[in-house]
C-alpha positions in Angstrom: 0.0 0.0 0.0 1.1 3.3 -0.8 1.3 5.7 2.1 -0.7 9.0 2.1 1.4 11.9 1.4 1.4 14.5 4.1 1.0 18.1 3.0 4.2 19.8 2.2 5.3 23.4 2.2 6.4 24.0 -1.3 6.7 27.7 -1.0 3.0 28.3 -1.4 2.3 31.7 0.1 -1.1 30.5 1.5 0.4 27.6 3.2 0.9 28.0 7.0 -1.4 31.0 7.2 -4.2 29.2 9.1 -5.7 30.4 12.3 -3.1 31.2 14.9 -0.3 31.5 12.5 1.8 34.6 12.1 3.4 36.1 9.0 6.8 35.2 8.3 8.0 38.8 7.9 7.2 39.6 11.5 4.4 42.1 10.8 1.6 42.7 13.4 -1.3 41.4 11.4 -4.8 42.8 10.9 -5.1 44.3 14.4 -1.9 46.2 14.0 -2.9 47.7 10.7 -6.4 49.0 11.8 -5.0 52.2 13.3 -3.0 52.9 10.1 -6.1 52.3 8.0 -8.0 55.3 9.7 -5.5 57.7 8.4 -6.0 61.5 9.1 -9.6 61.0 10.4 -8.2 59.2 13.5 -7.7 62.4 15.5 -11.2 63.7 14.5 -12.6 60.6 16.2 -11.0 61.5 19.5 -8.1 59.2 19.1 -5.4 61.9 19.1 -2.5 61.3 21.4 -2.1 63.5 24.6 -0.4 66.9 24.1 -2.0 67.5 20.7 -4.0 70.6 19.5 -7.3 69.0 20.6 -6.4 69.6 24.3 -6.2 73.4 23.6 -9.6 73.3 22.0 -11.1 71.6 25.0 -9.6 74.2 27.4 -11.0 77.0 25.3 -14.4 75.4 25.4 -14.2 75.2 29.2 -13.3 78.9 29.4 -16.2 79.8 27.2 -18.5 77.8 29.3 -17.3 79.7 32.4 -18.0 83.1 30.7 -21.5 81.9 29.7 -22.1 80.9 33.3 -21.1 84.3 34.6 -23.3 86.0 32.1 -26.2 83.8 33.2 -25.5 84.8 36.8 -25.7 88.5 35.9 -29.0 88.0 34.0 -30.6 86.2 37.0 -29.1 88.6 39.5 -32.6 90.1 39.9 -33.6 86.9 41.6 -31.5 87.9 44.6 -33.8 88.9 47.5 -31.5 91.8 48.5 -31.5 93.2 45.0 -35.2 92.9 44.8 -35.6 94.7 48.1 -33.3 97.5 47.0 -35.3 98.0 43.8 -38.6 98.1 45.7 -37.1 100.6 48.1 -36.1 102.9 45.3 -39.5 102.6 43.7 -41.3 103.4 47.0 -39.0 106.4 47.6 -39.7 107.8 44.2 -43.4 107.3 44.7 -43.2 109.0 48.1 -41.3 111.9 46.7 -43.9 112.4 44.0 -46.7 112.1 46.4 -45.1 114.6 48.8 -44.6 117.1 46.0 -48.2 116.8 44.9 -49.4 117.3 48.5 -47.2 120.4 48.9 -48.6 121.9 45.7 -52.1 121.0 46.9 -51.5 122.7 50.2 -50.2 125.9 48.5 -53.2 125.9 46.2 -55.7 125.5 49.0 -54.0 128.2 51.1 -54.1 130.6 48.2 -57.8 129.8 47.6 -58.5 130.4 51.3 -56.6 133.7 51.2 -58.5 134.8 48.2 -61.8 133.9 49.8 -60.9 135.8 53.0 -59.8 138.8 50.9 -63.1 138.8 48.9 -65.1 138.5 52.1 -63.2 141.4 53.6 -63.8 143.6 50.6 -67.5 142.7 50.7 -67.7 143.7 54.3 -65.8 147.0 53.7 -68.2 147.8 50.8 -71.1 147.3 53.3 -69.4 149.6 55.9 -68.7 152.4 53.5 -72.3 153.8 53.6 -72.1 154.0 57.4 -68.8 156.0 57.1 -70.5 158.3 54.7 -73.3 158.9 57.1 -71.0 159.6 59.9 -69.0 162.1 57.7 -72.2 164.0 56.8 -73.3 164.0 60.5 -70.0 165.5 61.7 -70.0 168.1 58.9 -73.4 169.4 59.8 -73.0 169.5 63.6 -74.7 172.5 65.0 -72.5 172.6 68.1 -69.3 170.5 67.8 -68.4 171.3 71.4 -71.6 169.9 72.8 -71.7 166.5 74.4 -73.4 164.8 71.5 -71.1 166.5 69.0 -67.9 165.4 70.9 -69.3 161.9 71.2 -70.1 161.7 67.5 -66.7 163.0 66.5 -64.9 160.5 68.8 -66.9 157.5 67.5 -66.2 158.5 63.9 -62.5 159.0 64.5 -62.2 155.8 66.4 -63.9 153.8 63.7 -61.7 155.3 61.0 -58.6 154.5 63.0 -59.6 150.8 63.5 -60.4 150.3 59.8 -57.1 152.1 58.8 -55.1 149.7 60.8 -56.7 146.8 59.0 -55.8 148.3 55.6 -58.6 150.8 54.7 -57.3 154.1 53.3 -59.5 157.2 52.8 -59.2 159.0 49.4 -59.8 162.7 49.9 -58.0 164.3 46.8 -59.0 168.0 47.2 -56.5 170.1 45.3 -54.8 167.1 43.6 -54.5 166.4 39.9 -57.3 164.3 38.6 -56.6 160.6 38.5 -59.2 158.5 36.6 -58.1 155.4 38.4 -59.0 156.8 41.9 -61.4 159.6 41.1 -64.8 159.7 39.5 -65.6 163.1 37.9 -69.3 164.0 38.1 -69.0 167.7 37.1 -66.7 170.4 35.8 -66.0 173.8 37.3 -65.2 176.4 34.7 -61.8 178.2 34.8 -63.6 181.6 34.6 -65.3 180.9 38.0 -64.0 183.6 40.3 -66.6 183.2 43.0 -65.9 182.4 46.6 -63.7 179.4 47.0 -65.2 176.2 48.3 -64.4 175.2 51.8 -60.8 173.9 51.9 -60.0 175.5 48.5 -56.5 177.0 48.1 -54.3 178.6 45.5 -53.5 175.3 43.9 -57.1 174.8 42.9 -57.8 178.2 41.5 -57.8 179.0 37.8 -54.4 179.7 36.3 -52.5 178.5 39.4 -52.1 174.9 38.3 -49.9 173.2 35.7 -52.6 173.1 33.1 -53.8 169.6 34.1 -57.3 169.3 35.6 -57.4 169.3 39.3 -60.0 168.3 41.8 -61.9 171.4 42.8 -64.5 169.8 45.1 -64.9 166.4 46.8 -68.5 165.3 46.7 -67.9 162.0 48.4 -64.7 160.4 49.7 -63.2 157.3 48.2 -61.5 154.4 49.8 -58.7 151.9 49.1 -58.6 148.5 50.8 -55.0 147.2 51.1 -53.9 149.2 48.0 -56.8 148.3 45.8 -59.4 151.0 45.1 -62.7 149.8 46.5 -64.7 153.0 45.6 -63.3 156.0 43.7 -63.8 159.5 45.1 -66.7 161.5 43.6 -65.2 164.8 42.6 -65.8 168.1 40.7 -62.9 168.9 38.3 -61.5 172.3 37.6 -59.3 173.3 34.7 
């Protein structure tokens, strides 16, 4: 019987390359060549060795994240209870200042209105008292005996009443011999310049014809006028000469 020939290695390159065999040239085989097969894309897949440029990129990303975190903290700083309390305090203070200014203006306006009302009431009272003063003036001018008891009493009462009203701001307008003032005098008649009769009681050289400056002057006072605190309440009723 012929013996079965055993396989021989005749230099066939596939011979001896079964499982567990290693190449003759000493190369690392398929596992050793996988890293080389990735080529330039290897670093992009996170397989770059330590100390490469990818570490610097990671550090930069970390710094950027810190900046973003700080910005977020600034945005949400209003959530701080202390900051909210300070903001509310400022708002309340502003509102209080505005309210206080409005109240001060209101008080000034009310005080002015009250003062105007008091002034109008005083003027109304003075206007009602003026006829009484006129009556007293006429009574004193036509006294039969000024030295009598009744005459002295009437003069004293009239003088006292005029003094009290003068202290409160009432001023008598008695413009005899003064230039005519349409703001304080009311002309009810004209005395001719040619009038050479007896002068009226209280008349002097200033009221006689040709003695003035050419401007009309008051030749006779028919009724006295009055001012109340600088404002004419009633003009004097006069006769004008010149």
